[in-house]
Residue, then its C-alpha position, 0 to 999 in steps of 0.5 A: x505380489x506375483x512377479x514376471x520372473x515367478x510366472x516365467x519360472x513356474x513349471x506345471x506337472x504333466x498329466x494324461x489329460x493335461x493342457x498343451x505345453x506349448x500353448x501354456x508356455x506361449x500364454x505364460x510368455x505373453x503374460x510375462x511380457x504384459x506384466x513387464x509392460x504394466x510394471x514399466x508403465x507403473x514405474x513411469x506413472x509413479x515417477x510422473x506422479x512424483x514429479x507432479x507432486x514436486x511441481x504441486x509443492x512448488x506451485x503451492x509454495x509460490x502461491x503462499x509467497x504470492x499470497x503473503x506478498x499481496x497481504x504485505x502489499x495491502x498492509x503497506x498500502x494501508x500504512x502509506x494511506x494512513x501516514x499520508x492522511x496523518x501528514x495531510x492533517x498535520x499540514x492542514x493544521x499547520x496551515x490553519x495555525x499559520x492562517x490564524x497568525x497571519x489574520x491576527x497579525x493583519x488585524x493587529x496591524x489594522x488596529x495599529x494603523x487605525x490607532x495611528x490614524x486616530x492619533x494623527x487625526x487628534x494631533x491635527x485637531x489639536x494643531x488646528x485648535x492651537x493654530x486657530x487660538x494663535x490666529x485669533x490671538x494674533x488677530x486680537x493683538x492686531x486689532x488692539x494695535x490698530x485700535x490704539 
């Protein structure tokens, strides 16, 4: 690769019908300045590209982190929904079992009350029958004593 210093140090031989030496020197100086400017622009551009590549790497790393965070959040959300559904199913199952126990206990209580009611009713009928027999016996005894 040709450098500005190579151009600046280049000397041409002289000939009879050669180029005007001053014009050649001025043109070479112009080329040197132009190349130096281009090299400087190239250095600055390369530095900017390097900076942009670093920024791009940071943005790609951030994108990866955000993507992983979103995937983790999605999984966490799905896990929480699953756990909540399982918990609600468990609670509903317990509530159903408790409701069945309450209904069973209530039915047993109703049957017990009905049984006691029947027993009381039977006891009343027995009492009434015995009382009736007693009263009838007392009436007969009274009639027998009044008939004598």
